N, C-alpha and C positions, 0 to 999 in steps of 0.2 A: 257345485259342490266339491268335486274333483280338484278342479284348479284351486280352490281355497286350501284344501288338504295340501295340495302340492308347495304351495306356497309357503305354507307354516312349516312344513318339513324343511323346506330351502332355507327359512330363517334360521331355524334351530340348528341345520347343519353348518349354515355358516358362522352361529353364535361360538358352536364347538372349534369350528376351525380357527377361529380368531383367538378363544381360549388356549387353544393348543400352541399355536405359534408365539403369543405371548409366553406362556409359561416356558416352552424351551427358549426363547430368547433368554429370559432371566435365569435359566437354569446354565446356559453356556456363557452369559456374562462375566463371571468370574473366571471362568478356563479362557476365553479368549483375552481378557486382562492379563491373566499371567502368563500366555503366550506371547503377547506383545512385548509383557514385561521383559521377559526371558530373552526374546530376540533382542531387545535395546541393550542388555547387557551383553549379548554377542557382539554387539558393534562398538563395543568398549574396548580398548586394548588395554594391555597391563600398565603402558605408560599415562593410560588417561585419556589418551587424545581419541576425539571419535573418529571412526574411519567411514570413509565415503560409502554410499550405500551399493551393494553389489560387491564391495571389495572385501575380500576376505582375510582375515588376521592371520591364520595359519591353514595348511592343507590339513584335510581331513586323515587321521591316525587309524591305523590298523593295530591292533595291539596283540602281542603276544606273551602270555604271564605263565612263568616255570615258578612253581613252590618248591623249596626245598626244606624236611623236616630234617634237624641236624643232629647228629649223635655226639652227646657233649658227655658221656658216661666216663671217657677219660680224665676228665676233671678230678675224680674221685680217688685217683690214685698217681699224685705227681712228686716230686722230690719235697715239696713245702707241704704236704699232707694234702687231706682232701680239700677242695677247693668249691665254695658254694658261688654261683652266678649271681650278681646283682644285676648289671644291666650289660647291654652289648652295642657296639657301633660297628657300621658295617663303611668299607672302605670303597673306593672305585674299582679296585682291582676283584671286590668280591670278597676277600679276606675280612676276618671278625677282629675285632677288640674286644676283650671281654674284661668286664672290671668284677673281681671275684673277691670275695672274704676266706680269710680260713684262721685257724687257731695257733698262736704262737705261746710255746711254753716260757713263761718269764721265771717260775720258780720251781725246781723239782719237786717231786715228792720225796718226803722223808717219815721217819716214824712218828713224828709230833704232828705233820700238817700233810694233806692233800698236794699235788700240784696244783698251780696256778697258770692261768692261762689267758692270753689277752686278744682279743679278735682284731684283725688289721685288714688293709688292703692288699691285692697285688693284681698284677696287669700279667694276662696271657692273650695270645692269639691264635687263633684257627686259621689255618692256611690251606691252600691246595685242595679246596672242595671238590668230592668226587663224589659220583652216584655209586649207591651200594643198596644192599637190600639186607634190612636186619631180620632176625628169625621171625619176629612178630609181624613183619610189613609195617611197623610203626617210623620207622626212620628211612630215608633213602639218600641220606647224603651223609657223609665223613669227612673229617680233614684233620691235618697233622697240626696237634698242639705244641706251641711254644710258650714258655714262660720267661719273663724278665728275670735275670740272674739275681737280684738283689732283693732283699725285704724294704719294703716303703716304711720309713719312719713312722711311728704312733705319733709323733709330736704334732704332725699336720693336720690331724683331724680329717685324713683322705676318705676312710671309710663313713664316718658319718655324712658327709658332704655328698658323697654320692648316693648313700641310701637316701637322703632327703631331698637330692634332686638340685641343692645348692652348689652348682658350680658352673663353669663355662668350659666347653669342649669346642674346639674348632679344628675341624680337619682340613688340611691344606690341599689336599687332593694330590700329592705329592709323594704320600706314604708316611708324612708326620703329621702329628696332632698335637693341639696345644691344650693344656689343661691348667683351670686355676681355682682355687677358693679363697678361703680368708686367711689362708696361713702361707701358702707357697703357690708357685706357678713352674710350669716345666712344658719343653717342647720334647715328645718322644717319637723315635724313630721306629715304627711299626715293623720297618721291613728287616732292620739289624737287630731288633728287641734292645734298644739301648737308649739311654738318655741322651738326648741331643745338647739339650740346653737345659739348666735349670736358673730360676730367676728370684733372688732375694728381694724381699720386702722392705722398703726403709723402716727404721725403728721409730718409735714414737708415733706411726700411722695406724688408723684403726681401719683396715683393708676390707671391703666386702668380696670383690673380684678385681680380675686383672683381664687384659685382653692383648694378644700380640697382634701388630700390623702385619699387613700382606706380604710386606718385605722381610717383616722379622727382624725389623732394625727399632722398632718403637714399642714400649709397654704401657699402654693405657692403665691406670690405677684408680679404681672408683673406690673411695674410703670415706669415713664420716666427716673429714676435712675438706673434702671436695674431690674433683677430677685432677689428675696429673697424669705428665707423660713422662716417661723417664727415657731418654736417648742411650741406647745400648751400644751405639757405633763408638759412643766415646769411652765405653767401658773398658774396653780392650782387655788388658790382664787381671782388672781388679773386678772381681764379680760382684763384689758388695759397693762400689762406687755408684752414687746416685746424683745425676743431673736432672731433676724433677723442673718440671713447668707446669705452673697452675693454670689451668683452663677456667674452671668453675669452683666456686666458693661455696661450701654448704650454708644454709641461711634459716633462722628461726622466723616465722612470720608473725604478726601481730597477734594470732590466736596462741602462741608458745609452741606450733607446731614445726618441728624440724624438717628441713626441706634438704634431701640428700641424692646423689646420683648413684645409682648401680646397673650392674649388667652392661656394659660397655661393648659396642659390636662397631667395627671397623667397616667403613665404606669399601667397596671394593677396589679404587684406586689410592686408597690410605689417605685421603684429604680430608675424609669427616670423621666423626664419631658419633655413633648413636647413642643412646642411653634410656635408660626409665628413670624418671625422677619419681622420689617415693616421699609422701608425706609422714612421717614418721613410719609405720610399717606397710603403708597401702600406696600400690602405684596412682600417680595423680594423673599423668600424662607420659608422652615420651618428648625426646627432647634430641637435638644435634649440635656439636659444635665445630669449629675447625681446629686445625691443630695449634692454630696460632690464636694466643689470648684475644677475647672480644669478638669473637665470632659465635658466641652462645646465642641458642634459640631455642625457646619452647614450642612446639609443634601443638597447639592448643586447638587447632583446627581437626586434629584426629581425636572425635569425639568416643573414645571407646577406652576402656581400661584393660583389655585384654588384645594384644597385638604382638607379632612376631616379626623380628627383624630379617630382611633377606638381602641377595645380592640385589646388585643393579639400582640401590638407593630407594628401594621400594619396603613398605610395611604393611604386611598382611594384619588386620583386623578382623574381629569377629564377636558376635555376639550369639549367646545361647543362654536360652532358659526355658524351663517349663512351661511358662507361661508366657507367651508371645506377645508384643505390642500389638501385631498385625493378627489378624484369626487364622490360627494355625500354622503360623509362620514362627518356629523354634529355635532356628537357628538360620543366620545369615552371616556373609563375610563379604570380603573384598579387599581392594588395594586403595592405600593411601599413596599420593603422589607426591614425593615430597618437594619438587622443583615447582608444582602447581599448587599445592596445599589443599588438595581436594581428594575427599574419600568416594570412590564409586565401586558400588556394591556389585559383584558378580555372581554370586549363588543365594539361595534363598530355600529353606526347605522346611518340611514338617515334621522332620528327624530331631529328636534333642541328642545333637552330639556333646557329651559332657567333658573330651579331652581331644586336642586337636595337634597335629602339625604339617607343616606346611613344607614342601621340598624347595631345595635353596633357589632355584630360579621361578618360583609360583607357578611350577606347571601341574604340580598333584597336591591333593589335600587327602591326608590319612586322618580318618576320625573314627574316633569312639563312641558307640550308641548302645543302649541296652535292648536285648531282645529275650523276655522273658527273664529269666535267671540268669542267662549269659550274655556275655559282652562281645558284641559286632565289632569289627574292625573293617573300614571300607576305604578303599583308594579311589579316589575319584579325578578325572581329566577335569580340572577348574572350567576350561573354557567351554566344552561342549557338554558340562555337567554327566558324562558318562561315567557308570561305575565300572571301574577296571577289575576291582578283587575285590572279595570280601571273605571273612571266616569267622567262625564262632569259637570263642574261649569260655572257660569257666572265669577266669581272670585274666588280666592283661597289665605287666608290670614295668614294660617299656617298648618304645618302637621309635624309630627314627630312619631317615633317607641319607643315602649314599650323597656325595657331593656332586656328582652328576647325574640322580635323580632316577638312575636306571636300576636303583636297589633299594628295598626298603627290609629291615630287621626288626624282628617282631618276638617278644619274650613273655612268654605267658605261662598260664594252665590249662590243659588240654586232655580232657579223658583222665583224670586225675594224676597226670604228669606234668612237672615243669617242660616246657617245650621251646625250642629255640627254631625259628622258621626265618629263611631268606625269601623275598619274591623279589624274581626278576620281571623288570619290564622293557620291553623291546618293542619297536613299533615300524611300519613302515607307512611312508606318506604319499598318498592318492595325489 
């Protein structure tokens, strides 16, 4: 009788152990799959080539992050009057370029009418940042404000372009940056705070944007009429001389949709131009062209409408949705290799990132997500998926990396104040 009871108990225990093992396996299967998938991502290099087992892509990095909250109160009292910051860019030197708005009096007050004002754009710089301590312990850094000495013309709609984000900003990493919108383009020397060059647009062309080549000798013009190159080397003393070479013509497809090229981006060696192809007012796909006619190609293998051009002829793509196609996957991103015409995912997340930026060489991802009623900015090492930095704001207006990837500037609202911060990232490799 005792033996029978023991056998029954053993069978019950055996069944329970079996059930526990099966249940545990089912629970761990998604995690194991996720780990295996992430491991496979780590075995894909940025160039898209698979790495041999056991080979390390890069050495492990130990990060040191320094955050500075910058005092910009001096913008309230300048020779042009009070300036209001719209957006900021950070240079390799750590200096900041500030795009600001200000009021210009266009008609003096009289007994019959009040004074009339016009809002315009102005360029300032914040240099020689140093550690300070504000009386309320809010700011911990301050710099010297320098202003561009001339007022920018209102006829170029520069203020509207900056406020709407419809412009091209290219930092050459040598203290100069290029700016263009649909009306004008210029090269600015941030060290000397002066215009290094201005570029006129050819008459009778409806320009979207322009982009300056790495050697600063060619200007790519994206227009309603197509994509053109203006050779600046032949302009010499005639700034309005145009030697245009057509690379791509705008077309209208069978459905009456106009296909146009916008947002040109030069490859690092200046041999090719990347662009966004628009179908009417929507991005259709990416494309690239050589600087000689006949070398145009649409990158239809890049099956994403959200992408950013980078150095080294790579394209960073991302998918972000509140309802992911895979359970729990609300964001995924990767690199498109132009030479191999392949997409390679490098990160997936259960966090919904509604706005992102990638550092110029693809090392870091800066991403915005919601945290209750606040907005969280996160800096992530793309390869290791390591969170390097995060901070909460009531609102974030703008953020971007320096060309050397070592600095990020963030402009937002925090604790009821408009706040400008820099985040310096330094690292050592093991």
